[in-house]
C-alpha positions as CSV (number, residue, x, y, z in Angstrom):
1,M,0.0,0.0,0.0
2,A,1.3,3.5,-0.9
3,V,2.1,5.9,1.9
4,S,-0.7,8.3,0.9
5,E,-3.2,5.4,0.8
6,A,-2.0,4.3,4.3
7,R,-2.6,7.8,5.6
8,H,-6.1,8.0,4.2
9,T,-6.9,4.6,5.6
10,A,-5.7,5.7,9.1
11,M,-7.7,8.9,8.9
12,R,-10.9,7.1,8.0
13,R,-10.3,4.6,10.8
14,L,-9.2,7.0,13.5
15,G,-10.6,10.3,12.4
16,A,-8.5,13.3,11.3
17,P,-7.9,14.8,14.7
18,I,-6.6,11.5,16.3
19,F,-4.5,10.7,13.3
20,L,-3.1,14.3,13.3
21,G,-2.2,14.0,17.0
22,M,-0.5,10.6,16.4
23,L,1.5,12.1,13.5
24,I,2.5,15.1,15.6
25,L,3.6,12.8,18.4
26,A,5.7,10.6,16.0
27,S,7.4,13.7,14.7
28,G,8.0,15.3,18.1
29,A,9.4,12.1,19.6
30,A,11.9,11.4,16.9
31,W,14.8,12.5,19.0
32,S,13.6,11.5,22.4
33,Q,15.7,8.3,22.4
34,A,19.5,8.1,22.4
35,P,21.2,7.9,19.0
36,N,22.8,4.8,17.7
37,P,26.4,4.8,19.0
38,T,27.9,3.3,15.9
39,S,29.6,5.8,13.5
40,A,27.8,4.2,10.5
41,N,24.3,5.1,11.8
42,N,24.9,8.0,14.1
43,P,24.2,11.3,12.3
44,F,26.2,13.3,14.9
45,F,29.4,12.0,13.3
46,G,28.4,13.8,10.1
47,S,28.0,17.4,9.0
48,V,27.3,19.8,6.2
49,T,30.5,21.2,4.8
50,A,30.3,24.9,5.4
51,Q,33.2,26.3,3.4
52,P,35.6,25.0,0.8
53,R,39.1,24.0,1.5
54,S,41.8,26.7,1.6
55,D,45.6,26.7,1.5
56,Q,45.8,28.6,4.8
57,T,45.9,26.7,8.1
58,L,42.7,27.1,10.0
59,K,43.3,27.9,13.7
60,L,40.7,26.1,15.7
61,S,39.9,26.5,19.4
62,L,37.5,24.4,21.4
63,D,34.9,27.2,21.4
64,D,35.2,27.6,17.6
65,A,34.8,23.8,17.1
66,V,31.7,23.7,19.3
67,A,30.2,26.7,17.5
68,R,30.8,25.1,14.1
69,G,29.3,21.9,15.3
70,L,26.1,23.7,16.5
71,T,25.9,25.3,13.0
72,N,26.8,22.4,10.7
73,N,26.4,19.1,12.5
74,L,24.1,16.7,10.6
75,G,22.4,15.3,13.7
76,L,21.4,18.7,14.8
77,K,20.2,19.6,11.3
78,E,17.9,16.6,11.4
79,A,16.5,17.6,14.8
80,E,15.8,21.1,13.6
81,S,14.0,19.7,10.6
82,D,11.9,17.6,12.9
83,E,11.0,20.6,14.9
84,L,9.9,22.5,11.8
85,E,7.8,19.5,10.7
86,V,6.0,19.4,14.0
87,R,5.4,23.1,13.8
88,G,3.7,22.5,10.4
89,E,1.6,19.8,12.0
90,K,0.5,22.2,14.7
91,N,-0.6,24.7,12.1
92,E,-2.8,22.0,10.6
93,A,-4.3,21.4,14.0
94,I,-4.9,25.2,14.4
95,Q,-6.7,25.3,11.1
96,M,-9.3,22.9,12.4
97,F,-10.3,25.7,14.8
98,L,-10.2,28.6,12.5
99,P,-12.9,29.7,10.0
100,T,-12.3,28.5,6.4
101,I,-13.2,31.0,3.7
102,T,-12.9,30.2,0.1
103,L,-13.8,32.0,-3.1
104,K,-15.2,29.9,-5.9
105,G,-16.1,31.0,-9.5
106,D,-16.9,29.0,-12.6
107,T,-18.6,29.3,-16.0
108,G,-19.7,26.6,-18.5
109,V,-22.2,25.3,-20.9
110,Y,-24.6,22.6,-19.6
111,E,-26.8,20.3,-21.6
112,H,-29.8,18.7,-19.9
113,N,-32.0,15.7,-20.9
114,L,-35.5,16.6,-19.6
115,E,-36.9,13.2,-20.4
116,A,-34.2,11.5,-18.4
117,Q,-35.2,13.7,-15.5
118,G,-38.9,12.7,-15.7
119,F,-40.2,15.6,-17.8
120,G,-41.2,13.7,-20.9
121,P,-44.1,14.1,-23.4
122,G,-46.6,12.4,-21.0
123,V,-46.0,15.1,-18.5
124,I,-46.3,17.9,-21.0
125,S,-49.7,16.6,-22.3
126,K,-51.2,16.9,-18.9
127,F,-50.8,20.7,-19.2
128,A,-52.3,20.9,-22.7
129,G,-55.4,22.7,-21.4
130,L,-53.3,25.6,-20.3
131,F,-52.3,26.4,-23.8
132,P,-54.4,28.4,-26.3
133,S,-56.8,26.3,-28.6
134,G,-55.8,23.2,-26.8
135,T,-52.5,23.0,-28.8
136,T,-49.5,21.5,-27.2
137,P,-46.3,23.3,-28.0
138,K,-43.3,21.4,-29.1
139,I,-40.7,21.5,-26.4
140,S,-37.3,20.2,-27.0
141,L,-36.4,17.6,-24.4
142,I,-32.7,18.4,-24.9
143,T,-31.9,21.9,-23.6
144,K,-28.7,23.9,-23.1
145,D,-27.8,26.8,-20.9
146,D,-24.8,29.0,-20.1
147,L,-24.2,29.3,-16.4
148,T,-21.8,31.6,-14.7
149,E,-21.6,31.7,-10.9
150,G,-19.4,33.1,-8.1
151,Q,-19.5,32.2,-4.5
152,V,-17.9,33.0,-1.2
153,Q,-17.9,29.9,1.0
154,F,-17.5,29.9,4.8
155,S,-17.2,27.0,7.3
156,E,-16.2,26.7,10.9
157,T,-16.2,24.0,13.5
158,L,-18.0,25.5,16.5
159,F,-17.4,22.6,18.9
160,S,-15.6,19.3,18.5
161,G,-13.9,17.4,21.3
162,P,-11.4,15.6,19.0
163,V,-10.4,18.9,17.4
164,I,-9.8,20.5,20.9
165,G,-7.7,17.5,21.9
166,A,-5.7,17.6,18.6
167,F,-4.8,21.2,19.3
168,K,-3.6,20.4,22.8
169,A,-1.6,17.5,21.5
170,A,-0.1,19.7,18.8
171,S,1.0,22.3,21.3
172,A,2.6,19.8,23.6
173,A,4.3,18.0,20.7
174,Q,5.9,21.3,19.5
175,K,7.4,21.7,23.0
176,A,8.6,18.1,22.9
177,A,10.2,18.7,19.6
178,H,11.9,21.8,20.9
179,F,13.4,19.9,23.8
180,A,14.4,17.1,21.5
181,K,16.3,19.7,19.5
182,M,18.0,21.0,22.6
183,T,18.9,17.4,23.5
184,A,20.5,17.2,20.1
185,R,22.5,20.4,20.8
186,G,23.8,18.8,24.0
187,E,24.8,15.7,22.0
188,V,26.6,17.9,19.5
189,V,28.6,19.7,22.2
190,Q,29.6,16.5,23.8
191,Q,30.6,14.8,20.6
192,V,32.6,17.8,19.3
193,A,34.2,18.6,22.6
194,T,35.2,14.9,23.1
195,A,36.6,14.8,19.6
196,Y,38.6,18.0,20.2
197,L,39.9,16.7,23.6
198,H,40.9,13.4,21.9
199,A,42.8,15.4,19.2
200,I,44.5,17.4,21.9
201,A,45.6,14.1,23.6
202,A,46.8,12.8,20.3
203,Q,48.8,16.0,19.7
204,S,50.3,15.7,23.2
205,E,51.4,12.1,22.3
206,V,53.0,13.4,19.1
207,D,54.8,16.1,21.1
208,N,56.0,13.5,23.6
209,A,57.1,11.1,20.9
210,Q,59.0,13.9,19.1
211,A,60.8,14.8,22.4
212,L,61.7,11.2,23.0
213,V,63.0,10.8,19.4
214,S,65.2,13.8,19.9
215,Q,66.4,12.5,23.2
216,A,67.0,9.0,21.8
217,Q,68.9,10.6,18.9
218,V,71.2,12.4,21.3
219,L,71.9,9.2,23.3
220,Y,72.5,7.2,20.1
221,D,75.0,9.8,18.9
222,H,76.7,9.7,22.3
223,A,76.8,5.8,22.2
224,H,78.1,5.9,18.7
225,Q,80.9,8.3,19.5
226,S,81.8,6.3,22.7
227,H,82.0,3.1,20.7
228,L,84.2,4.7,18.1
229,A,86.4,6.0,20.9
230,G,86.6,2.5,22.4
231,I,85.0,3.7,25.6
232,S,81.8,1.6,25.3
233,A,80.9,-1.8,23.8
234,N,79.1,-2.3,20.5
235,I,76.1,-3.6,22.4
236,D,75.5,-0.1,23.9
237,E,75.4,1.5,20.4
238,L,73.0,-1.2,19.2
239,R,70.7,-0.7,22.2
240,A,70.7,3.0,21.6
241,Q,69.9,2.5,17.9
242,V,67.1,0.1,18.7
243,Q,65.6,2.6,21.2
244,L,65.9,5.4,18.6
245,Q,64.1,3.4,15.9
246,S,61.4,2.3,18.5
247,Q,60.7,6.0,19.3
248,Q,60.6,6.8,15.6
249,Q,58.0,4.1,15.2
250,A,56.0,5.5,18.1
251,L,56.2,8.9,16.5
252,I,54.8,7.7,13.2
253,Y,51.9,5.9,14.9
254,A,51.1,9.0,17.0
255,Q,51.2,11.3,14.0
256,N,48.8,8.9,12.1
257,S,46.4,8.8,15.1
258,L,46.4,12.6,15.3
259,T,45.7,12.9,11.6
260,K,42.7,10.6,11.9
261,D,41.4,12.3,15.0
262,L,41.6,15.7,13.2
263,V,39.6,14.2,10.2
264,L,36.9,13.0,12.6
265,L,36.8,16.4,14.3
266,K,36.5,18.2,10.9
267,R,33.8,15.8,9.9
268,E,31.7,16.7,12.9
269,T,32.1,20.4,12.6
270,G,31.6,21.0,8.9
271,I,35.2,21.6,8.0
272,D,36.5,20.2,4.7
273,P,38.4,16.9,5.5
274,G,41.4,18.2,3.5
275,Q,41.6,21.5,5.3
276,N,44.7,21.9,7.4
277,V,43.8,22.8,11.0
278,A,45.9,23.8,14.0
279,L,44.4,23.3,17.5
280,T,45.0,26.4,19.6
281,D,43.9,25.0,23.0
282,A,46.0,22.8,25.3
283,A,44.6,20.1,27.4
284,P,42.5,21.9,30.0
285,Y,42.9,21.0,33.7
286,S,41.2,22.2,36.8
287,D,39.7,20.7,39.9
288,L,36.0,20.4,39.8
289,E,34.0,21.6,42.8
290,E,32.7,18.6,44.7
291,Q,29.0,17.9,44.3
292,T,26.6,15.4,45.8
293,P,24.4,13.1,43.8
294,E,21.4,14.8,45.3
295,E,22.6,18.3,44.1
296,V,23.3,17.2,40.6
297,R,20.1,15.2,40.3
298,A,18.0,18.2,41.4
299,V,19.7,20.3,38.6
300,A,19.1,17.4,36.1
301,Y,15.4,17.2,36.8
302,K,15.1,20.9,36.0
303,S,17.6,21.1,33.1
304,R,17.6,17.8,31.3
305,Q,16.0,18.4,27.9
306,D,15.2,14.7,27.3
307,Y,13.4,14.6,30.7
308,Q,11.3,17.7,29.7
309,N,10.7,16.2,26.3
310,L,9.2,13.0,27.8
311,Q,7.1,15.1,30.1
312,N,5.6,16.9,27.1
313,Q,5.1,13.6,25.4
314,I,2.9,12.6,28.3
315,V,0.8,15.7,27.7
316,V,0.5,14.6,24.1
317,Y,-0.7,11.1,25.0
318,K,-3.1,12.5,27.6
319,A,-4.6,14.7,24.8
320,L,-4.8,11.7,22.5
321,H,-6.6,9.8,25.2
322,Q,-9.0,12.7,25.7
323,I,-9.7,12.7,22.0
324,S,-10.7,9.1,22.1
325,K,-13.1,9.8,25.0
326,T,-14.6,12.9,23.5
327,Q,-15.5,11.2,20.2
328,R,-18.8,10.3,21.9
329,L,-19.7,14.0,22.2
330,P,-21.8,15.7,19.5
331,S,-20.0,18.1,17.2
332,L,-21.4,21.3,15.8
333,K,-20.3,22.9,12.5
334,F,-21.6,25.9,10.6
335,T,-21.3,26.3,6.8
336,S,-22.6,28.9,4.5
337,F,-22.1,30.6,1.1
338,Y,-23.3,33.6,-0.8
339,G,-22.9,34.0,-4.5
340,T,-24.5,35.1,-7.8
341,D,-25.7,33.1,-10.8
342,T,-26.1,34.2,-14.3
343,V,-28.0,31.9,-16.7
344,N,-27.9,32.6,-20.5
345,G,-27.1,36.2,-19.8
346,A,-30.6,36.8,-18.5
347,G,-29.5,38.8,-15.4
348,T,-27.8,38.0,-12.2
349,H,-29.5,36.5,-9.2
350,G,-28.1,36.2,-5.7
351,V,-28.0,32.8,-4.0
352,F,-27.0,31.9,-0.4
353,V,-27.1,29.1,2.1
354,A,-26.6,29.2,5.9
355,M,-26.6,25.8,7.6
356,G,-25.7,24.4,10.9
357,T,-24.8,20.7,11.2
358,L,-25.0,18.8,14.5
359,T,-23.3,15.4,14.3
360,V,-24.1,12.8,17.0
361,P,-22.2,9.5,16.9
362,L,-24.4,6.4,17.2
363,F,-23.6,2.7,17.1
364,R,-19.8,3.2,17.2
365,E,-19.2,1.9,20.7
366,A,-16.8,-0.9,19.8
367,S,-14.6,1.4,17.8
368,L,-14.7,4.2,20.4
369,R,-13.8,1.8,23.2
370,G,-11.0,0.3,21.2
371,N,-9.4,3.8,20.6
372,E,-9.9,4.7,24.2
373,E,-8.2,1.5,25.5
374,A,-5.4,1.8,23.0
375,S,-4.7,5.4,24.0
376,A,-4.9,4.5,27.7
377,A,-2.3,1.7,27.2
378,Q,0.0,4.2,25.4
379,L,-0.4,6.7,28.3
380,T,0.5,4.0,30.8
381,A,3.6,3.0,28.8
382,I,4.9,6.6,28.5
383,N,4.4,7.2,32.3
384,A,6.5,4.1,32.9
385,Q,9.2,5.5,30.6
386,L,9.2,8.7,32.6
387,S,9.6,6.8,35.8
388,D,12.4,4.8,34.3
389,L,14.1,7.9,33.0
390,R,14.2,9.4,36.5
391,N,16.0,6.3,37.7
392,H,18.3,6.4,34.7
393,I,19.2,10.0,35.4
394,D,20.1,9.1,39.0
395,L,22.3,6.2,37.7
396,Q,24.0,8.5,35.1
397,V,24.6,11.2,37.8
398,R,26.1,8.8,40.3
399,S,28.3,7.0,37.6
400,A,29.5,10.3,36.3
401,L,30.5,11.5,39.8
402,L,32.4,8.3,40.4
403,D,34.2,8.6,37.1
404,V,35.2,12.2,37.8
405,K,36.6,11.2,41.2
406,A,38.5,8.2,39.9
407,S,39.9,10.0,36.9
408,K,41.0,12.9,39.1
409,Q,43.0,10.4,41.2
410,L,44.4,8.8,38.1
411,V,45.7,12.3,36.9
412,D,47.4,12.9,40.3
413,V,49.1,9.5,40.2
414,A,50.1,10.0,36.5
415,R,51.6,13.4,37.3
416,S,53.6,11.9,40.1
417,N,54.8,9.1,37.9
418,V,56.0,11.5,35.2
419,D,58.0,13.5,37.8
420,L,59.6,10.3,39.2
421,A,60.3,8.9,35.7
422,T,61.9,12.2,34.7
423,R,64.2,12.2,37.7
424,A,65.1,8.6,37.1
425,L,66.0,9.3,33.5
426,S,68.1,12.3,34.5
427,D,70.0,10.4,37.1
428,E,70.6,7.5,34.7
429,T,71.8,9.8,32.0
430,D,74.3,11.3,34.3
431,R,75.5,7.8,35.3
432,V,76.0,6.8,31.6
433,N,77.8,10.0,30.8
434,A,80.1,9.5,33.7
435,G,80.8,6.0,32.5
436,V,79.5,4.4,35.7
437,D,76.8,2.4,33.9
438,D,76.1,1.1,30.5
439,N,73.0,2.3,28.6
440,L,70.7,-0.6,29.3
441,P,69.2,1.0,32.4
442,L,69.1,4.2,30.4
443,V,66.9,2.6,27.8
444,T,64.7,1.2,30.5
445,A,64.4,4.7,32.1
446,Q,63.4,6.2,28.7
447,G,60.7,3.6,28.3
448,S,59.4,4.3,31.8
449,L,59.2,8.0,31.0
450,A,57.4,7.4,27.7
451,S,54.9,5.2,29.4
452,A,54.3,7.7,32.2
453,E,53.8,10.6,29.9
454,N,51.3,8.6,27.8
455,N,49.4,7.6,30.9
456,L,49.3,11.2,31.9
457,V,47.9,12.2,28.6
458,E,45.3,9.5,28.7
459,S,44.4,10.3,32.3
460,L,43.8,14.0,31.5
461,Y,41.6,13.0,28.5
462,Q,39.6,10.6,30.7
463,Y,39.2,13.3,33.4
464,N,38.0,15.9,31.0
465,T,35.6,13.6,29.2
466,S,34.2,12.4,32.6
467,K,33.5,16.1,33.5
468,L,31.7,16.5,30.2
469,A,29.7,13.4,30.9
470,L,28.8,14.9,34.3
471,A,27.7,18.2,32.8
472,R,25.6,16.2,30.2
473,A,24.0,14.2,33.0
474,A,23.1,17.4,34.8
475,G,21.7,18.9,31.6
476,V,24.0,22.0,31.6
477,L,26.6,20.9,29.1
478,E,26.0,23.5,26.4
479,Q,25.9,26.4,28.9
480,Q,28.7,25.3,31.3
481,Y,31.1,23.0,29.4
482,R,33.8,25.8,29.8
483,V,33.2,25.8,33.6
484,Y,33.4,22.1,33.9
485,L,36.6,21.9,31.8
486,G,38.2,24.9,33.6
487,K,38.6,27.0,30.5
C-alpha cells in the first residue's frame, strides 16, 4: 500500500484529529531516544561542509569547534528539521479551529436531458389545457444553458472534542520537539568537545614522541661516539639504535592517530576533511567543585531536555486519550455561502445558504472503546518510561560523579609518575655520561618515562571527558562546558 493510501486509511479509521495527533507525536518524539552509538548510523558523526578547502591553516579553538558543530552538525540539522515538521503539523491542527473562507467561481455550458429527469411528453400533455386552442407546444427535451456563478464559502467548527484534543496534542508536541532539538544540541557539544579533547591528547602524544625521538637521537650519537672511541661496547650502540628506531615508530603511529582524529573532528564540525587545521587550546585541567548526587540530580530534573521532552510527550498522550473519550460527544459545524448566478445572460441573481450541522455518533461503541483502551495503554507506557528515565538520570549522575573522582585520582598519580620517571632518567643519563653504567638502564628509564607521559595524557583525557559526561548528566553541558573543563 502506498504511503498516501495508508494515511487516508488511518484517517478514515481513527478520524482526522486523532491521526493528526499521532502524526505530531511521531514527529516530536523522533529525538527522544539516544542515538545509535555506531559511526555508520549516528548522524552526529556527520556534518554539512560549510566552506571549501583553503591553503591557509585554520586555527581552531574548542569554542570555535563547538560553534561550528552547532551550526553544521548533521544530527542537529535533522533535529531542527523535525521541529519544523512538528510546527507545520501544529498549524494544521490550528486550522481545524479557524474559520475557512474560500472564493469559488466557474462558468460553463450545460446540456440537460429533460426526459431523463422525468419531464417527458406524457408530463407535457397533462398541461395541454393551459395552452391556447388546446394545442400542445413542441418543447425540445434536450436543452442547453450557459451558467456563470461566483460564491464566497464559509465554514467553521463551533465545537468538537477531538479537534480541541488535537490542538492540545499539537502544542505539547511542539514543545517536545523543541526539547528534542535541545537534547541534540547537547549531543553535538559532547561529541565535538570529546573529539577536540581526543585530538589534543593525540597532539600531546605526538609532542612526547618527538621529544623522546630527539632524546634518543642524542643518546645514540653519544653511544656511537663512545663506541668509536673505544669507551663503550658495541652492544651499547646497538641498544641506543634500537631505542631510537622504536621511538621513531611510536612517533609515526602517534602522527597517524592525530591525523585521523583531526579528520573526525573536521567531519563533525563541517570543515572540509582536506583543510589543514591547528588546535589552539592545550589540554584543560582544573579541579571540579565537589558535588553530591542529590545536588546534581536536582539540577538534572530541571535542566535535562530529554526529561522535559518526555514530560511533554505525556501531555500529548493525555490529549490523545482525551480525543478518544470525547468522540462520543456531539460536534457542531456551521457552513454557508453567498454567490451570484447568471443563466444565459438573463441577469444576475443572488443565492445563499446558511446551515448548521449537528453530528451525534451512534452505534460506534466498539470502535470508540478500542481507541480509548489503546490510548490508555500508550499513556501508561509513557508514564512508565518517565519513571524509568528518573531512575536512569540518577544512575547517570552517580556514575559520572564516580568517574570524575576516579579519573582525578588517576591524573594525580600519573603526574607523580611523570615526575619520578623524569628524575630517574636524568640520574641514569648522568651515570651513563660519567661511565658508571652502560646504557641498558638508560633505555629502561626512557621507556618508563614514555609510558608515564602517555598515561598522563590518557588520564587527562579521561578526566576531561568524565567532567563533560557529568555536565551532560546534569543537563547543563551546552551552557557550562567551559566551567566544567576549567577554560
